MDAnalysis code that builds the backbone (N, CA, C; Angstrom):
import MDAnalysis as mda
import numpy as np

u = mda.Universe.empty(405, n_residues=135, atom_resindex=np.repeat(np.arange(135), 3), trajectory=True)
u.add_TopologyAttr("name", ["N", "CA", "C"] * 135)
u.add_TopologyAttr("resid", np.arange(1, 136))
u.add_TopologyAttr("resname", ["MET", "ALA", "LYS", "GLU", "ARG", "SER", "THR", "ARG", "PRO", "TYR", "LEU", "ILE", "ARG", "ALA", "ILE", "TYR", "GLU", "TRP", "CYS", "THR", "ASP", "SER", "GLY", "LEU", "THR", "PRO", "TYR", "LEU", "SER", "VAL", "LYS", "VAL", "ASN", "ALA", "ASN", "THR", "ARG", "VAL", "PRO", "MET", "GLU", "PHE", "VAL", "LYS", "ASN", "GLY", "GLU", "ILE", "VAL", "LEU", "ASN", "ILE", "CYS", "GLN", "GLU", "ALA", "THR", "HIS", "ARG", "LEU", "THR", "ILE", "GLY", "ASN", "ASP", "VAL", "VAL", "GLN", "PHE", "SER", "ALA", "ARG", "PHE", "GLY", "GLY", "SER", "SER", "ARG", "GLU", "CYS", "SER", "ILE", "PRO", "VAL", "GLY", "ALA", "VAL", "THR", "GLY", "ILE", "PHE", "ALA", "ARG", "GLU", "ASN", "ASN", "GLN", "GLY", "LEU", "PHE", "PHE", "PRO", "PRO", "GLU", "ASP", "ASP", "ALA", "ALA", "ALA", "GLY", "THR", "ALA", "PRO", "SER", "GLY", "ASN", "GLU", "PRO", "VAL", "PRO", "THR", "PRO", "PRO", "SER", "GLY", "GLY", "GLY", "LYS", "PRO", "ARG", "LEU", "GLN", "ILE", "VAL", "LYS"])
u.atoms.positions = np.array([
    [74.610, 91.502, 83.678],
    [75.815, 92.175, 84.141],
    [75.985, 91.938, 85.641],
    [77.177, 91.612, 86.047],
    [77.457, 91.343, 87.460],
    [77.420, 92.641, 88.262],
    [77.064, 92.503, 89.530],
    [77.031, 93.654, 90.420],
    [78.444, 94.218, 90.569],
    [78.558, 95.534, 90.511],
    [79.868, 96.172, 90.641],
    [80.404, 95.966, 92.048],
    [81.652, 95.593, 92.143],
    [82.306, 95.318, 93.418],
    [82.685, 96.638, 94.088],
    [82.419, 96.749, 95.369],
    [82.734, 97.958, 96.128],
    [84.239, 98.089, 96.344],
    [84.739, 99.318, 96.287],
    [86.149, 99.572, 96.580],
    [86.397, 99.710, 98.085],
    [85.340, 99.890, 98.865],
    [85.485, 100.154, 100.306],
    [86.326, 99.120, 101.045],
    [86.095, 97.807, 100.896],
    [86.919, 96.855, 101.660],
    [88.394, 96.896, 101.256],
    [88.665, 97.164, 99.992],
    [90.049, 97.234, 99.519],
    [90.747, 98.466, 100.105],
    [90.030, 99.566, 100.176],
    [90.598, 100.792, 100.743],
    [90.800, 100.651, 102.253],
    [89.872, 99.972, 102.921],
    [90.026, 99.727, 104.365],
    [91.286, 98.902, 104.616],
    [91.472, 97.838, 103.835],
    [92.668, 97.000, 103.998],
    [93.938, 97.797, 103.707],
    [93.903, 98.647, 102.690],
    [95.093, 99.428, 102.328],
    [95.478, 100.406, 103.440],
    [94.518, 101.117, 104.002],
    [94.827, 102.074, 105.070],
    [95.249, 101.328, 106.332],
    [94.632, 100.180, 106.611],
    [95.056, 99.366, 107.753],
    [96.523, 98.972, 107.591],
    [96.898, 98.497, 106.409],
    [98.280, 98.089, 106.153],
    [99.232, 99.283, 106.255],
    [98.832, 100.424, 105.716],
    [99.654, 101.638, 105.806],
    [99.883, 102.018, 107.275],
    [98.832, 101.964, 108.072],
    [98.968, 102.294, 109.503],
    [99.949, 101.348, 110.182],
    [99.776, 100.047, 109.989],
    [100.646, 99.097, 110.681],
    [102.084, 99.207, 110.186],
    [102.284, 99.393, 108.875],
    [103.641, 99.544, 108.336],
    [104.312, 100.815, 108.850],
    [103.508, 101.840, 109.160],
    [104.045, 103.129, 109.613],
    [104.156, 103.221, 111.129],
    [103.796, 102.152, 111.832],
    [103.846, 102.181, 113.294],
    [102.739, 103.023, 113.905],
    [101.635, 103.199, 113.176],
    [100.499, 103.990, 113.647],
    [99.370, 103.067, 114.100],
    [98.420, 103.605, 114.855],
    [97.318, 102.824, 115.393],
    [96.078, 103.010, 114.528],
    [95.626, 101.954, 113.825],
    [94.437, 102.088, 112.982],
    [93.146, 102.078, 113.809],
    [92.312, 103.065, 113.560],
    [91.004, 103.157, 114.201],
    [89.939, 103.042, 113.125],
    [88.856, 102.352, 113.454],
    [87.742, 102.150, 112.541],
    [86.535, 102.912, 113.079],
    [85.957, 103.760, 112.255],
    [84.752, 104.498, 112.612],
    [83.563, 103.766, 111.991],
    [82.524, 103.491, 112.806],
    [81.420, 102.644, 112.364],
    [80.084, 103.291, 112.688],
    [79.184, 103.281, 111.711],
    [77.786, 103.672, 111.918],
    [77.045, 102.392, 112.267],
    [76.598, 102.272, 113.496],
    [75.996, 101.038, 113.994],
    [74.595, 100.870, 113.407],
    [74.329, 99.658, 112.888],
    [73.005, 99.332, 112.379],
    [72.577, 97.981, 112.948],
    [71.468, 97.466, 112.472],
    [70.911, 96.222, 113.015],
    [71.844, 95.022, 112.826],
    [72.707, 95.053, 111.830],
    [73.600, 93.923, 111.557],
    [74.999, 94.114, 112.126],
    [75.213, 95.171, 112.878],
    [76.522, 95.452, 113.454],
    [76.575, 94.846, 114.853],
    [77.570, 93.981, 115.081],
    [77.753, 93.391, 116.405],
    [78.972, 94.016, 117.054],
    [78.719, 94.940, 117.959],
    [79.744, 95.605, 118.760],
    [79.170, 95.769, 120.167],
    [80.004, 96.023, 121.161],
    [79.473, 96.265, 122.513],
    [78.620, 97.542, 122.515],
    [77.320, 97.371, 122.639],
    [76.389, 98.496, 122.514],
    [76.568, 99.553, 123.608],
    [77.137, 99.154, 124.742],
    [77.321, 100.132, 125.818],
    [78.366, 101.189, 125.475],
    [79.149, 100.962, 124.401],
    [80.152, 101.929, 123.976],
    [79.712, 102.724, 122.749],
    [78.511, 102.486, 122.268],
    [77.977, 103.205, 121.103],
    [77.416, 104.538, 121.567],
    [77.802, 105.608, 120.866],
    [77.298, 106.945, 121.179],
    [76.731, 107.557, 119.900],
    [75.492, 108.013, 119.976],
    [74.812, 108.625, 118.833],
    [74.826, 107.718, 117.603],
    [74.699, 106.427, 117.820],
    [74.637, 105.468, 116.726],
    [75.979, 105.180, 116.069],
    [77.074, 105.604, 116.708],
    [78.406, 105.401, 116.138],
    [79.363, 104.871, 117.197],
    [80.404, 104.197, 116.715],
    [81.460, 103.714, 117.601],
    [82.782, 103.808, 116.852],
    [83.847, 104.116, 117.590],
    [85.199, 104.138, 117.026],
    [85.984, 103.041, 117.732],
    [86.617, 102.167, 116.930],
    [87.285, 100.990, 117.470],
    [88.766, 100.978, 117.108],
    [89.592, 100.638, 118.069],
    [91.021, 100.421, 117.840],
    [91.150, 99.027, 117.244],
    [91.679, 98.931, 116.014],
    [91.803, 97.613, 115.378],
    [93.267, 97.218, 115.153],
    [94.176, 97.752, 115.978],
    [95.582, 97.380, 115.826],
    [95.768, 95.915, 116.214],
    [96.891, 95.345, 115.797],
    [97.169, 93.929, 116.045],
    [97.173, 93.604, 117.530],
    [97.656, 94.526, 118.351],
    [97.728, 94.291, 119.791],
    [96.352, 94.354, 120.456],
    [95.404, 95.059, 119.852],
    [94.083, 95.240, 120.464],
    [93.061, 94.217, 119.988],
    [93.341, 93.528, 118.878],
    [92.379, 92.588, 118.317],
    [92.970, 91.187, 118.238],
    [92.077, 90.224, 118.110],
    [92.463, 88.827, 117.919],
    [91.651, 88.286, 116.747],
    [92.312, 87.602, 115.829],
    [91.667, 87.029, 114.644],
    [90.993, 88.104, 113.783],
    [91.655, 89.230, 113.567],
    [91.097, 90.292, 112.721],
    [91.032, 89.825, 111.272],
    [89.859, 89.949, 110.675],
    [89.651, 89.639, 109.261],
    [88.922, 90.816, 108.633],
    [89.540, 91.406, 107.606],
    [88.885, 92.484, 106.865],
    [88.485, 91.882, 105.523],
    [87.266, 91.366, 105.475],
    [86.765, 90.710, 104.278],
    [86.069, 91.693, 103.351],
    [85.569, 91.195, 102.235],
    [84.867, 92.056, 101.291],
    [83.486, 92.456, 101.775],
    [82.901, 91.686, 102.709],
    [81.559, 91.982, 103.195],
    [81.505, 92.375, 104.669],
    [82.487, 91.897, 105.442],
    [82.419, 92.110, 106.881],
    [83.820, 92.217, 107.478],
    [83.933, 93.023, 108.540],
    [85.153, 93.110, 109.354],
    [84.839, 92.373, 110.644],
    [85.666, 91.365, 110.979],
    [85.419, 90.571, 112.177],
    [86.674, 90.476, 113.026],
    [86.483, 90.473, 114.333],
    [87.582, 90.303, 115.272],
    [87.004, 90.128, 116.667],
    [87.860, 89.714, 117.583],
    [87.495, 89.743, 118.993],
    [88.448, 90.715, 119.670],
    [87.944, 91.379, 120.696],
    [88.732, 92.367, 121.425],
    [88.222, 92.445, 122.852],
    [89.042, 93.018, 123.713],
    [88.657, 93.170, 125.107],
    [88.026, 94.538, 125.311],
    [86.870, 94.527, 125.933],
    [86.147, 95.751, 126.290],
    [85.826, 95.659, 127.765],
    [86.329, 96.601, 128.542],
    [86.073, 96.574, 129.979],
    [86.543, 95.280, 130.627],
    [87.614, 94.675, 130.095],
    [88.191, 93.486, 130.692],
    [87.644, 92.164, 130.189],
    [86.564, 92.189, 129.392],
    [86.034, 90.918, 128.891],
    [86.122, 90.856, 127.367],
    [86.410, 89.667, 126.864],
    [86.564, 89.457, 125.425],
    [85.198, 89.467, 124.754],
    [85.087, 90.202, 123.652],
    [83.830, 90.312, 122.904],
    [84.100, 90.109, 121.430],
    [83.181, 89.460, 120.745],
    [83.258, 89.269, 119.301],
    [82.608, 90.464, 118.616],
    [83.258, 90.982, 117.582],
    [82.720, 92.104, 116.817],
    [82.567, 91.677, 115.363],
    [81.477, 92.080, 114.765],
    [81.205, 91.804, 113.359],
    [80.572, 93.067, 112.775],
    [81.257, 93.651, 111.788],
    [80.850, 94.946, 111.243],
    [80.702, 94.824, 109.730],
    [79.491, 95.027, 109.197],
    [79.348, 95.032, 107.743],
    [80.225, 96.137, 107.147],
    [80.911, 95.840, 106.064],
    [81.800, 96.824, 105.444],
    [81.040, 98.101, 105.110],
    [79.768, 97.979, 104.728],
    [78.962, 99.155, 104.407],
    [78.711, 100.064, 105.603],
    [78.884, 99.548, 106.828],
    [78.682, 100.354, 108.031],
    [79.952, 101.111, 108.431],
    [81.084, 100.791, 107.806],
    [82.341, 101.478, 108.112],
    [82.294, 102.871, 107.481],
    [82.456, 103.890, 108.312],
    [82.432, 105.268, 107.806],
    [83.832, 105.855, 107.685],
    [84.836, 105.154, 108.213],
    [86.197, 105.640, 108.067],
    [87.210, 104.730, 108.712],
    [88.447, 104.852, 108.251],
    [89.591, 104.192, 108.879],
    [90.714, 105.213, 108.873],
    [91.343, 105.394, 110.033],
    [92.338, 106.453, 110.158],
    [93.347, 106.112, 111.241],
    [94.479, 106.816, 111.221],
    [95.511, 106.640, 112.235],
    [95.189, 107.532, 113.433],
    [95.219, 106.961, 114.617],
    [94.923, 107.723, 115.838],
    [95.887, 108.883, 116.009],
    [97.145, 108.661, 115.673],
    [98.186, 109.646, 115.966],
    [98.079, 110.923, 115.130],
    [97.610, 110.818, 113.883],
    [97.577, 112.012, 113.029],
    [96.256, 112.206, 112.287],
    [95.277, 111.358, 112.554],
    [93.952, 111.417, 111.926],
    [93.973, 111.284, 110.409],
    [95.075, 110.816, 109.826],
    [95.116, 110.608, 108.386],
    [94.489, 109.256, 108.060],
    [93.756, 109.221, 106.978],
    [93.108, 107.988, 106.555],
    [92.055, 108.301, 105.523],
    [91.026, 107.484, 105.492],
    [89.928, 107.679, 104.553],
    [88.609, 107.659, 105.298],
    [87.708, 108.538, 104.866],
    [86.351, 108.558, 105.398],
    [85.417, 108.369, 104.218],
    [84.369, 107.589, 104.441],
    [83.484, 107.184, 103.367],
    [82.116, 107.829, 103.511],
    [81.478, 108.135, 102.367],
    [80.092, 108.614, 102.439],
    [79.201, 107.465, 102.895],
    [78.083, 107.777, 103.507],
    [77.195, 106.700, 103.959],
    [76.705, 105.888, 102.772],
    [76.625, 104.565, 102.961],
    [76.046, 103.708, 101.931],
    [74.549, 103.647, 102.160],
    [73.827, 103.256, 101.118],
    [72.385, 103.106, 101.312],
    [72.132, 101.973, 102.296],
    [70.952, 101.954, 102.883],
    [70.635, 100.989, 103.938],
    [70.753, 99.547, 103.476],
    [70.392, 99.253, 102.230],
    [70.468, 97.870, 101.751],
    [71.907, 97.400, 101.700],
    [72.818, 98.255, 101.229],
    [74.226, 97.868, 101.142],
    [74.869, 97.800, 102.513],
    [74.396, 98.616, 103.448],
    [74.979, 98.629, 104.787],
    [74.434, 97.503, 105.658],
    [73.447, 96.764, 105.158],
    [72.968, 95.608, 105.902],
    [71.674, 95.818, 106.661],
    [70.936, 96.875, 106.394],
    [69.644, 97.059, 107.038],
    [68.585, 97.188, 105.967],
    [67.400, 96.818, 106.313],
    [66.306, 96.921, 105.352],
    [65.743, 98.328, 105.378],
    [65.500, 98.936, 104.224],
    [64.923, 100.269, 104.206],
    [63.494, 100.231, 104.723],
    [63.075, 101.298, 105.368],
    [61.728, 101.347, 105.929],
    [60.696, 101.729, 104.890],
    [61.126, 102.237, 103.762],
    [60.193, 102.652, 102.736],
    [59.904, 104.135, 102.789],
    [60.320, 104.803, 103.864],
    [60.077, 106.233, 104.014],
    [61.206, 107.095, 103.485],
    [62.359, 106.467, 103.200],
    [63.502, 107.239, 102.749],
    [63.359, 107.592, 101.273],
    [63.787, 108.805, 100.890],
    [63.751, 109.147, 99.469],
    [64.803, 108.333, 98.726],
    [64.519, 108.002, 97.490],
    [65.460, 107.253, 96.675],
    [66.440, 108.240, 96.071],
    [67.751, 108.085, 96.365],
    [68.722, 109.028, 95.821],
    [68.862, 108.852, 94.318],
    [69.093, 109.952, 93.632],
    [69.338, 109.887, 92.201],
    [70.806, 110.158, 91.958],
    [71.424, 109.420, 91.037],
    [72.838, 109.643, 90.773],
    [73.061, 111.026, 90.180],
    [74.217, 111.639, 90.466],
    [74.487, 112.962, 89.922],
    [74.594, 112.906, 88.405],
    [74.115, 113.958, 87.770],
    [74.204, 114.008, 86.316],
    [75.529, 114.651, 85.932],
    [75.792, 114.696, 84.674],
    [77.011, 115.355, 84.227],
    [77.864, 114.439, 83.391],
    [77.878, 113.152, 83.747],
    [78.683, 112.219, 82.968],
    [80.122, 112.662, 82.893],
    [80.737, 112.446, 81.774],
    [82.127, 112.856, 81.610],
    [83.077, 111.853, 82.209],
    [84.324, 112.209, 82.183],
    [85.389, 111.339, 82.650],
    [85.573, 111.492, 84.156],
    [85.663, 110.376, 84.911],
    [85.916, 110.491, 86.344],
    [87.292, 111.090, 86.592],
    [87.423, 111.776, 87.742],
    [88.718, 112.371, 88.058],
    [88.934, 112.290, 89.565],
    [90.186, 112.252, 89.949],
    [90.571, 112.268, 91.355],
    [90.954, 113.682, 91.734],
    [90.661, 114.033, 92.958],
    [91.009, 115.359, 93.440],
    [91.795, 115.214, 94.735],
    [92.891, 115.927, 94.854],
    [93.689, 115.900, 96.083],
    [93.094, 116.895, 97.058],
    [92.790, 116.416, 98.267],
    [92.225, 117.261, 99.306],
    [93.264, 117.421, 100.399],
    [93.607, 118.650, 100.707],
    [94.616, 118.918, 101.748],
    [93.966, 119.416, 103.001],
])
């Protein structure tokens, strides 16, 4: 059986498109790990929030595995490469509407587990999946 494809990159692209179509500024929230290439001097508490609007980025690509672009930080152009698993949210700066994601396990986010972390067990209950509107 093939590995199940993550919905995260598709949802990131959808919210990015919604922001740009609505004239809003898309921001990406990222949990920085060993495979995340961002300007480390702007990382606070292991996280960074990035403006990914068309005017702020160059060559933005939101792929199924990685988000890549170049942007200016403190006046100099820097290349950014963010594993999709490290993205914790995408939202509009103006109204904070968007999507926030639960943390992915370390292997999916691009870091090797240390062996000390407990192995999560999937929730029991089965049944039919359902969507819930959160206001």
